[in-house]
matplotlib code that plots the C-alpha trace (Angstrom):
import matplotlib.pyplot as plt

x = [20.9, 21.3, 19.4, 20.5, 18.0, 19.1, 16.7, 17.5, 17.4, 16.2, 17.6, 21.0, 21.0, 22.6, 21.7, 21.4, 20.7, 17.8, 17.6, 13.9, 13.4, 16.3, 14.6, 11.2, 13.0, 14.7, 11.2, 9.5, 11.8, 12.8, 12.1, 10.0, 11.5, 8.8, 8.9, 6.5, 5.4, 3.7, 1.8, -0.1, -0.5, 0.2, 4.1, 4.0, 2.6, 5.5, 7.4, 4.9, 4.7, 8.5, 8.8, 5.9, 7.2, 10.5, 8.7, 8.9, 12.1, 13.4, 11.3, 9.7, 6.2, 4.9, 2.9, 1.1, -0.1, -2.3, -4.9, -7.4, -7.5, -9.0, -6.1, -3.6, -5.6, -5.9, -2.0, -1.6, -3.0, -4.2, -0.7, -0.3, 2.8, 1.1, -1.0, -3.1, -3.6, -5.1, -2.4, -2.8, 0.7, -0.5, -1.4, 1.6, 0.7, -0.3, 2.5, 5.2, 3.7, 3.6, 7.3, 8.6, 7.0, 9.1, 12.9, 12.8, 10.6, 9.9, 8.1, 6.2, 4.5, 4.9, 8.4, 7.5, 5.9, 9.0, 10.9, 8.4, 8.8, 12.6, 12.5, 10.7, 13.4, 16.0, 14.2, 13.6, 16.6, 15.1, 16.7, 14.4, 14.2, 12.5, 12.4, 12.5, 15.0, 16.9, 15.5, 17.3, 15.4, 16.6, 20.0, 20.1, 19.6, 22.6, 24.9, 22.2, 21.7, 25.6, 25.7, 22.9, 24.5, 21.3, 20.9, 18.7, 18.5, 16.8, 16.6, 16.3, 13.8, 13.5, 14.8, 16.1, 17.4, 18.2, 19.6, 22.1, 22.8, 23.3, 25.5, 28.0, 28.5, 29.6, 31.3, 33.3, 34.5, 35.8, 37.7, 39.1, 40.5, 42.2, 39.6, 38.8, 35.1, 34.6, 30.7, 27.5, 24.1, 21.3, 17.6, 14.5, 10.7, 7.6, 5.8, 3.0, 4.1, 4.0, 0.9, -1.2, 0.1, -3.5, -3.4, -1.7, 0.4, 1.8, 1.7, -0.4, -0.1, 1.7, 2.7, 1.6, -0.3, 0.7, 4.2, 3.8, 2.2, 4.4, 7.5, 10.4, 8.7, 10.8, 13.6, 15.8, 17.3, 21.2, 23.4, 27.0, 28.2, 31.8, 33.1, 30.3, 27.5, 24.1, 20.5, 17.2, 14.2, 11.1, 9.5, 12.0, 12.3, 10.3, 11.7, 15.2, 15.3, 17.7, 16.8, 17.4, 16.8, 16.6, 16.5, 13.4, 11.2, 11.9, 12.8, 12.7, 13.1, 14.3, 13.9, 16.6, 15.8, 15.6, 19.5, 21.9, 25.0, 24.1, 25.4, 28.7, 29.6, 27.4, 28.9, 32.4, 32.4, 33.8, 36.2, 33.5, 33.1, 29.5, 26.8, 23.0, 20.1, 16.7, 13.1, 12.0, 9.0, 8.1, 9.3, 6.4, 5.3, 7.3, 6.5, 2.6, 3.4, 5.0, 1.3, 0.1, 3.4, 2.9, -0.8, -0.1, -2.2, 0.4, 0.5, -0.1, 0.2, -3.0, -6.9, -9.3, -12.5, -15.7, -13.3, -16.3, -18.6, -16.2, -16.7, -13.7, -14.3, -14.3, -11.1, -9.3, -10.8, -10.0, -6.3, -7.4, -7.5, -11.3, -13.1, -16.6, -16.7, -13.9, -14.5, -12.4, -10.8, -10.0, -8.4, -6.5, -5.1, -4.1, -2.4, -0.6, 0.0, -1.2, -2.6, -6.2, -4.3, -1.3, -1.1, -0.4, -4.3, -5.1, -3.5, -5.7, -9.0, -8.2, -8.4, -12.0, -10.8, -13.5, -16.1, -18.8, -20.6, -17.8, -17.5, -14.2, -16.0, -13.0, -13.3, -11.0, -8.6, -5.2, -5.0, -2.6, -5.0, -7.7, -5.4, -4.5, -8.2, -8.8, -5.6, -6.4, -10.0, -7.7, -4.5, -5.5, -4.3, -7.3, -7.6, -5.9, -2.8, 0.6, 3.4, 6.8, 10.0, 13.2, 16.4, 19.2, 22.8, 25.8, 29.2, 31.8, 35.6, 39.3, 41.5, 45.4, 44.6, 41.6, 37.9, 35.2, 31.5, 29.5, 25.6, 23.6, 19.6, 17.2, 13.7, 10.9, 7.5, 4.4, 2.3, -0.7, -2.5, -1.2, 2.2, 3.2, 6.8, 6.7, 5.9, 8.3, 11.3, 10.4, 9.2, 12.0, 14.8, 13.4, 12.3, 15.8, 17.7, 15.3, 16.3, 20.0, 20.0, 18.1, 20.6, 23.5, 24.7, 24.2, 26.5, 27.5, 25.5, 24.0, 21.4, 22.6, 21.6, 22.8, 26.0, 28.2, 29.1, 27.5, 24.3, 24.2, 26.1, 23.8, 20.7, 21.4, 22.3, 19.2, 16.9, 17.9, 16.2, 13.1, 13.8, 15.5, 18.5, 20.9, 22.3, 25.6, 27.4, 30.9, 30.1, 32.0, 32.4, 30.1, 30.5, 27.5, 24.8, 21.8]
y = [-8.3, -7.8, -8.5, -9.2, -9.4, -10.8, -11.2, -13.2, -10.8, -12.9, -10.4, -10.3, -13.4, -12.1, -12.2, -8.4, -6.7, -4.3, -1.5, -1.3, -4.7, -4.4, -1.6, -3.4, -6.7, -4.7, -3.1, -6.3, -8.1, -4.9, -5.3, -2.6, -0.7, -0.2, 3.1, 3.1, 7.0, 6.7, 9.9, 11.9, 15.2, 18.6, 18.0, 15.2, 16.7, 17.8, 14.6, 12.1, 14.0, 14.2, 10.5, 9.8, 12.1, 9.7, 6.6, 5.3, 5.9, 4.8, 1.7, 2.9, 1.8, 4.1, 2.7, 5.6, 4.8, 7.3, 6.6, 8.1, 5.8, 9.2, 11.4, 8.7, 8.2, 11.6, 11.8, 9.1, 11.4, 8.2, 7.2, 3.8, 3.5, 4.2, 2.5, 4.1, 2.1, 2.7, 2.5, 2.7, 3.1, 1.6, -1.4, -3.7, -6.4, -3.7, -1.6, -4.7, -6.3, -2.7, -2.2, -5.7, -5.1, -2.1, -1.4, 1.9, 4.0, 7.4, 8.2, 11.7, 11.1, 13.2, 13.0, 10.8, 8.1, 7.7, 5.2, 2.5, 2.4, 2.8, -0.2, -2.4, -1.3, -2.7, -6.0, -6.1, -4.7, -1.3, 2.1, 4.9, 8.6, 11.0, 15.3, 15.4, 16.0, 13.0, 12.2, 10.3, 7.0, 7.3, 8.0, 4.9, 2.9, 3.7, 1.2, -1.4, 0.4, 0.5, -3.5, -4.0, -1.7, 0.6, 4.2, 6.0, 9.6, 12.3, 16.1, 16.1, 18.8, 22.3, 23.1, 21.0, 19.6, 22.6, 24.8, 21.9, 21.3, 24.9, 25.9, 22.8, 23.5, 27.2, 26.2, 23.2, 25.6, 28.3, 25.6, 24.6, 27.8, 27.6, 30.0, 30.0, 30.3, 33.4, 33.6, 31.6, 33.1, 31.0, 32.0, 30.7, 31.1, 30.1, 33.4, 34.7, 35.8, 39.1, 39.0, 37.3, 39.4, 41.0, 41.5, 43.5, 40.6, 39.9, 36.5, 33.4, 29.9, 27.7, 24.8, 23.5, 26.0, 24.4, 24.6, 28.6, 28.6, 26.8, 28.2, 28.8, 26.9, 24.2, 26.2, 29.3, 29.9, 29.5, 30.5, 32.1, 35.6, 36.8, 33.8, 34.1, 31.8, 33.7, 32.8, 34.4, 33.1, 32.7, 35.8, 37.8, 35.7, 37.8, 41.2, 40.3, 39.9, 40.5, 42.5, 41.5, 42.3, 40.5, 42.4, 42.5, 41.6, 43.9, 43.7, 40.9, 40.2, 37.0, 35.9, 33.2, 29.2, 27.2, 25.7, 26.8, 25.4, 21.7, 23.1, 23.7, 19.9, 19.1, 21.8, 21.2, 24.6, 24.2, 27.2, 29.7, 32.9, 33.4, 31.0, 32.0, 30.1, 32.0, 32.1, 34.9, 36.7, 40.3, 43.2, 44.0, 40.2, 39.6, 42.5, 41.7, 38.0, 39.1, 40.3, 36.6, 35.6, 38.1, 37.5, 33.6, 32.8, 30.6, 28.3, 24.7, 23.3, 23.3, 22.7, 25.8, 25.0, 24.8, 25.9, 24.2, 26.8, 29.9, 32.8, 34.7, 37.5, 35.5, 33.7, 36.8, 38.1, 35.1, 36.4, 40.1, 41.4, 42.0, 45.4, 46.2, 48.9, 48.7, 46.7, 44.1, 46.3, 49.0, 46.5, 44.7, 48.1, 48.9, 45.7, 45.6, 49.4, 50.2, 52.9, 53.1, 54.5, 52.0, 49.3, 47.0, 47.6, 46.9, 43.8, 42.3, 43.9, 42.0, 38.6, 39.5, 38.6, 40.2, 38.8, 37.5, 35.2, 33.2, 30.1, 28.4, 25.0, 22.9, 20.2, 20.4, 23.0, 24.3, 28.4, 27.5, 25.4, 28.1, 30.7, 28.5, 27.9, 31.8, 32.8, 29.9, 31.8, 34.6, 33.4, 30.2, 30.4, 31.1, 29.4, 31.7, 32.5, 31.4, 31.0, 32.0, 30.5, 32.7, 31.2, 33.5, 32.6, 34.5, 33.2, 35.3, 34.0, 34.9, 34.0, 35.1, 37.7, 39.3, 39.2, 38.5, 37.4, 35.6, 36.4, 33.6, 34.3, 31.6, 32.8, 30.3, 31.3, 28.6, 27.7, 27.1, 25.6, 22.4, 22.8, 25.1, 26.4, 24.7, 21.4, 21.6, 22.7, 20.1, 17.2, 17.6, 17.1, 13.9, 12.4, 13.2, 11.7, 8.6, 8.3, 8.7, 5.9, 3.3, 4.1, 3.7, 7.2, 7.5, 4.7, 6.0, 3.7, 4.6, 7.2, 10.6, 14.0, 15.6, 16.8, 14.8, 15.9, 12.5, 14.2, 17.8, 18.1, 16.5, 17.5, 21.3, 21.5, 19.6, 21.7, 24.7, 23.2, 23.7, 27.2, 26.5, 28.8, 30.3, 33.7, 34.4, 37.7, 38.6, 41.7, 43.4, 41.5, 43.0, 40.6, 39.6, 42.5, 40.6]
z = [-35.9, -39.3, -42.2, -45.7, -48.4, -51.7, -54.9, -58.2, -61.2, -64.0, -66.8, -65.4, -64.1, -61.0, -57.4, -56.2, -53.1, -53.3, -50.7, -50.4, -49.8, -47.2, -45.5, -45.6, -44.1, -41.3, -40.4, -40.2, -38.0, -35.9, -32.3, -30.7, -28.0, -25.0, -22.8, -19.9, -19.0, -15.5, -15.5, -17.9, -16.1, -17.9, -17.6, -19.8, -23.0, -24.6, -23.4, -24.9, -28.2, -28.7, -28.4, -30.7, -33.3, -33.0, -32.5, -36.1, -36.8, -33.4, -33.3, -30.3, -28.6, -25.7, -22.6, -21.2, -17.7, -15.5, -12.8, -15.3, -18.2, -20.1, -19.5, -20.8, -24.0, -24.7, -24.7, -27.4, -29.8, -31.5, -32.6, -33.9, -31.4, -28.3, -25.8, -23.0, -19.7, -16.5, -14.1, -10.2, -8.7, -5.4, -7.2, -6.9, -9.1, -11.8, -11.5, -11.4, -14.5, -16.4, -15.5, -16.3, -19.9, -20.3, -21.7, -19.8, -17.3, -17.0, -13.7, -14.0, -10.5, -7.8, -6.0, -3.1, -5.5, -7.4, -4.7, -5.3, -8.9, -8.6, -6.4, -9.1, -11.7, -9.5, -9.4, -13.1, -14.1, -16.0, -16.7, -15.2, -15.7, -13.5, -13.3, -9.5, -7.2, -5.7, -2.5, 0.3, -0.2, -4.2, -3.3, -1.2, -4.5, -5.7, -4.8, -6.4, -9.7, -10.0, -9.2, -11.8, -14.3, -14.2, -14.8, -12.6, -14.1, -12.0, -11.9, -15.9, -16.4, -16.0, -12.5, -11.7, -14.9, -17.6, -14.8, -14.0, -17.5, -18.7, -15.3, -15.6, -19.5, -18.8, -15.6, -17.0, -19.8, -17.7, -15.6, -19.1, -19.8, -16.6, -14.9, -11.1, -10.1, -8.2, -8.3, -9.6, -9.2, -10.7, -11.2, -12.9, -12.7, -14.4, -15.3, -17.6, -21.1, -21.5, -24.0, -21.4, -18.6, -17.4, -13.5, -11.2, -9.6, -13.2, -12.2, -13.1, -12.1, -14.6, -12.5, -9.5, -7.4, -4.0, -4.6, -5.1, -1.9, 0.1, -1.5, 1.0, 3.8, 5.8, 7.0, 6.2, 3.1, 3.0, 0.6, 0.6, -0.2, -0.3, 1.8, 4.6, 5.1, 5.0, 6.6, 5.7, 7.7, 6.2, 7.6, 6.0, 2.8, 0.4, 1.4, 0.4, -3.4, -6.0, -9.3, -12.7, -16.4, -19.4, -22.6, -24.4, -21.4, -19.0, -15.2, -12.7, -9.2, -7.6, -3.9, -2.2, -2.8, 0.2, 0.2, -2.3, -0.2, -1.6, -4.9, -3.5, -3.8, -6.8, -9.3, -7.9, -6.5, -3.1, -3.3, -4.8, -2.7, -3.6, -4.6, -4.6, -6.3, -6.7, -8.0, -10.5, -10.4, -11.8, -9.8, -6.8, -6.6, -3.5, -1.8, -2.1, -1.7, 2.0, 3.0, 3.0, 4.9, 7.6, 8.2, 8.1, 5.5, 3.5, 7.1, 6.3, 9.6, 11.0, 9.8, 10.1, 11.9, 9.4, 6.7, 4.2, 5.1, 5.5, 3.2, 1.7, 3.6, 7.0, 6.0, 6.0, 9.1, 11.2, 10.8, 12.1, 15.4, 16.8, 16.6, 17.3, 14.7, 11.9, 8.8, 7.5, 5.1, 7.8, 9.8, 7.2, 6.0, 9.4, 10.3, 7.0, 7.2, 3.7, 2.4, 0.5, -2.2, -2.2, -5.1, -2.9, -1.7, -5.0, -5.5, -2.7, -4.1, -7.6, -5.7, -4.3, -0.8, 0.9, -0.8, 1.8, -0.7, -2.1, -0.3, 0.4, 0.1, 1.4, 4.2, 7.0, 4.9, 6.2, 5.8, 2.6, 1.1, 1.3, 0.1, -3.0, -3.7, -3.6, -6.0, -8.3, -9.1, -10.3, -11.6, -13.2, -17.4, -19.7, -23.0, -25.0, -22.5, -22.8, -20.1, -20.1, -18.6, -17.6, -16.6, -15.8, -14.5, -13.6, -13.6, -11.8, -12.3, -12.7, -15.5, -15.2, -12.6, -14.6, -13.1, -15.7, -15.7, -18.1, -17.9, -19.5, -20.2, -21.5, -22.3, -23.5, -24.3, -24.5, -27.2, -25.5, -22.5, -23.3, -24.9, -22.3, -21.8, -18.6, -20.1, -22.9, -20.6, -18.1, -20.5, -23.5, -21.3, -19.8, -23.4, -24.9, -22.0, -22.0, -25.8, -25.5, -22.8, -24.7, -27.6, -25.3, -25.6, -21.6, -20.1, -16.8, -13.9, -10.8, -9.3, -11.0, -12.0, -15.5, -14.7, -17.1, -20.4, -22.0, -20.8, -21.0, -24.2, -26.5, -24.7, -24.7, -28.2, -29.2, -26.8, -29.4, -31.9, -29.9, -28.9, -25.7, -26.7, -23.7, -24.8, -23.5, -22.9, -21.1, -18.8, -16.4, -12.7, -10.3, -7.9, -5.4, -5.2, -3.5]

ax = plt.figure().add_subplot(projection="3d")
ax.plot(x, y, z, "-o")
ax.set_aspect("equal")
plt.show()
């Protein structure tokens, strides 16, 4: 819609266009564009702040829906362009009503809850954005999304998300120069910032603790090394690590993600010799974590009897053999084959695992749930703590017979417990993609992830303004060394 505001100037006796009035007229008649954000958890803080900062110039109105009205209200920051609502995703009528009013929908719900939102978006012809992996159920909506010219953008957070975009940028640049991809390795980790690294594990929870406890379960890790398929069963996952170094931040290690092979097709690397994706931790974490794996404490498949009244010490003892005289500590050291002066033992003591007075306090809990509770006591970020995201890509390629490698590294430090590096790197790409879709800059319909130039080029460029910067360096090609 175009507005022309003309006034009569009595001095010149002419009609003139007044730019100030034009601006006021446009603002008065502008149509607000409504963004529905479902889920106001920790990951939504930077996402919402970004959109609120753009709300006036972009004519945006945010409806922030959460099961907790208080959480939603806290995220509005009392901005006039934001409205908080209590929204139960299982209340079909309320959900449909909220989606119907929106121009675009962002779902920050747990991954398994996206599908009902997506189905409503098909019915009411709304574009949708999520940071989650594309599930089979979501993929099944691809045909309907395309038929309705709808964009369902998924995997547009950190990992998945920024990893896809930063990888495709370099891969496509190499191919554009006539290069042949030989190797692609990608690593990402949510860690504690160096200034807040205060425990022997060099780790604190910066994201969902449950995901950390269950990491690597559900099948063997799969990847390809020098043209040969490789598999690492869960029982060995944390003893097979690759070592990395990031200038200014020291050494890290990475264990294999569950399935690297699906990215052969996604990234157009079907002829690549090596493809490996892993999760970053500080050196020594994986070896220590393996103690829990070997004892069975990460198992989530059964419930422990009387877990509510169980002490931490009783929980540990339940995984150890009976002995009439040996203490829990002695049995633990014997079964794990660690000495009393081993740093591994100090790490266990630091968690207060052997405390007979601390109660689990969880009814019908699995070993994994109890371990999560124990670790949360020690690994929760303190009010002044900061988190850190580290992402590291390796691109091996050949051009005119010469083999080369590009190492691309990104480190992002959080501001505080609200605007964490995790919230920033998950939420900002979601917000940027949403605005690009609203403004018609992303046009390709269907269920998708951000591997097209129309998506990743503008988002990666804008992310640099927020300190999410990849530093690329050409290094000698070393091949695969994990």
